[in-house]
C-alpha positions in Angstrom: -22.2 259.1 -163.2 -20.7 259.3 -166.6 -17.6 257.7 -165.0 -19.8 254.9 -163.7 -21.3 254.2 -167.2 -17.6 254.4 -169.2 -16.5 251.5 -166.6 -19.8 249.6 -167.1 -19.5 249.9 -171.0 -15.8 248.9 -170.6 -16.4 246.0 -168.6 -19.0 244.7 -170.8 -16.7 245.5 -173.7 -14.0 243.7 -172.5 -16.3 240.4 -171.5 -17.4 240.5 -175.2 -14.2 240.4 -176.2 -12.9 237.7 -174.0 -16.0 235.6 -175.4 -15.1 235.9 -178.8 -11.5 235.1 -178.3 -12.5 232.0 -176.3 -14.9 230.9 -179.1 -12.5 231.4 -182.2 -13.3 231.1 -185.8 -13.6 227.2 -185.8 -16.3 225.2 -183.8 -15.5 223.3 -180.7 -16.1 220.0 -182.6 -13.1 220.9 -184.9 -10.8 222.0 -182.0 -11.4 218.6 -180.3 -10.8 216.6 -183.2 -7.5 218.7 -184.2 -6.2 218.1 -181.0 -7.0 214.9 -180.7 -5.4 213.7 -184.0 -2.0 215.3 -182.4 -2.3 213.3 -179.6 -2.6 210.2 -182.0 0.1 211.3 -184.1 2.2 211.4 -180.9 1.2 207.7 -180.0 2.0 206.4 -183.3 5.9 208.3 -182.7 5.6 205.8 -179.9 4.8 203.1 -181.5 7.2 203.5 -184.3 10.1 203.8 -182.0 8.9 200.3 -180.9 9.0 199.1 -183.9 12.6 200.2 -184.5 13.6 198.7 -181.4 12.0 195.2 -182.6 13.8 195.6 -186.0 17.1 195.7 -184.3 16.5 193.1 -181.4 14.3 190.8 -183.9 17.3 188.0 -184.4 18.4 188.5 -180.8 17.2 185.1 -179.5 20.1 184.6 -177.5 19.7 180.8 -178.4 16.2 180.7 -177.2 13.3 180.2 -179.5 12.0 182.5 -182.1 8.9 183.6 -183.7 8.7 180.5 -185.8 8.3 178.2 -183.0 6.7 180.6 -180.7 3.8 182.2 -183.0 0.8 180.6 -183.8 -0.9 181.8 -187.0 -4.4 180.6 -186.6 -4.7 182.3 -183.3 -3.3 185.6 -184.3 -5.5 185.0 -187.6 -8.4 185.1 -185.2 -7.5 188.1 -183.3 -6.8 189.8 -186.2 -10.5 189.4 -187.5 -11.7 190.2 -184.0 -10.1 193.6 -184.3 -10.8 194.3 -187.9 -14.7 193.5 -187.1 -14.4 195.7 -184.0 -13.2 198.5 -186.3 -16.5 197.8 -188.6 -18.9 197.6 -185.9 -17.1 201.0 -184.3 -17.8 202.7 -187.7 -21.5 201.5 -187.3 -21.8 203.0 -183.8 -20.5 206.5 -185.2 -23.2 206.6 -187.7 -25.8 205.5 -185.1 -24.6 208.4 -182.8 -24.9 210.8 -185.7 -28.5 209.8 -186.7 -29.3 209.6 -182.8 -30.4 205.8 -183.0 -30.0 204.7 -179.2 -30.7 201.7 -179.9 -28.3 200.7 -182.3 -25.7 203.1 -180.7 -26.1 200.4 -177.9 -26.0 197.4 -180.2 -23.1 198.3 -181.8 -21.0 199.4 -178.9 -21.9 196.3 -177.1 -20.5 194.0 -179.7 -17.4 196.1 -180.4 -16.8 195.7 -176.8 -17.0 192.0 -177.1 -14.8 191.5 -179.8 -12.4 193.7 -178.0 -12.3 191.4 -175.0 -12.4 188.5 -177.3 -8.9 190.1 -179.0 -7.7 190.5 -175.3 -8.4 187.0 -174.1 -6.7 185.4 -177.1 -3.4 187.7 -176.6 -3.1 186.9 -173.0 -3.7 183.2 -173.7 -0.9 183.7 -176.1 1.4 185.2 -173.5 0.4 182.8 -171.1 1.6 179.8 -173.3 4.8 181.6 -174.1 5.5 182.2 -170.3 4.5 178.7 -169.7 7.2 177.3 -172.3 10.0 179.7 -170.5 9.9 182.2 -173.4 8.9 185.3 -171.1 10.1 189.0 -172.2 13.3 188.0 -169.8 14.5 185.3 -172.1 16.0 187.4 -174.7 16.1 190.7 -176.3 14.1 189.4 -178.8 11.3 188.4 -176.5 11.6 191.4 -174.4 10.9 193.9 -177.8 8.3 191.4 -178.6 6.2 191.7 -175.6 6.8 195.5 -175.1 5.6 196.2 -178.3 2.5 193.5 -178.2 1.8 194.4 -174.9 1.5 198.0 -175.2 -1.1 197.7 -177.8 -3.0 195.5 -175.4 -2.8 197.9 -173.1 -4.5 200.9 -175.5 -7.0 198.2 -176.1 -7.9 198.0 -172.4 -8.0 201.4 -172.1 -10.3 201.8 -175.0 -12.8 199.1 -173.9 -12.6 201.0 -170.4 -13.6 204.5 -172.4 -16.1 202.8 -174.3 -18.1 201.4 -171.1 -17.5 205.0 -169.6 -19.0 206.3 -172.9 -22.1 204.2 -173.0 -22.9 205.2 -169.6 -22.9 208.8 -170.2 -25.1 208.3 -173.7 -27.5 206.7 -171.1 -27.5 209.0 -168.5 -26.9 212.4 -170.4 -28.2 211.3 -173.9 -26.4 211.9 -177.2 -25.8 215.8 -177.1 -22.7 217.6 -178.6 -20.3 216.9 -175.4 -21.0 213.1 -175.9 -20.9 213.2 -179.9 -17.5 214.6 -179.6 -15.9 212.5 -177.1 -17.6 209.4 -179.1 -15.8 211.1 -182.1 -12.3 211.0 -180.4 -13.0 207.4 -179.2 -13.6 206.3 -182.9 -10.5 207.7 -184.1 -8.7 206.1 -181.4 -10.3 202.6 -182.3 -9.4 203.0 -186.0 -5.9 204.1 -185.1 -5.2 200.8 -183.0 -6.5 198.8 -185.7 -4.0 200.6 -188.2 -1.3 199.7 -185.4 -2.0 196.2 -185.2 -2.2 195.6 -188.9 1.6 196.8 -188.7 1.8 194.5 -185.8 0.7 191.4 -187.4 2.8 192.1 -190.9 6.2 192.9 -189.0 6.0 190.8 -185.8 3.9 187.5 -186.8 3.9 187.2 -190.5 7.2 188.3 -191.3 8.2 186.4 -187.8 6.9 183.2 -189.2 8.2 183.8 -192.7 11.9 184.4 -191.5 
């Protein structure tokens, strides 16, 4: 009898120690946020490698068109405005989520989605126009680097828009609870990071490409 009680007590003690070790000293929100920052850092490193490759291949046009002939300042300015405005509405969405205001959350998310789609539509139109005049990614090393870095950013924006739709579906079905709030926090970090990358793209690829 005493042996059985001792075994039971040891099992309870083991479970308590196991639960305590899983909980840890930090909240789950902090742990998730920290882990997602590590993911963003790896993504930034990838884009840094693309920027380095673009810097090397920037003038390797192989006799083909350069950025001066291809880039539309007006179109790129509108793209930039759409993405920067979407970052602002994404911030409003985060504030609405924190105060549990469902209507404001949906509206801010909807505007963010529309601005993101507008950005992608303008970018795809730019790509289609370049390909139509024979300036596709296979034309030169410069264009290959351009389509790679700008296209990769566009794929990230597409993934972010899909993520936003999924998150709004979760809000509608499950409400704004701790798990959904953490995921929306990660989305917000991701979206703002894409805006920072685009500012660099606009400056290094488009602005410097036209000025040079």
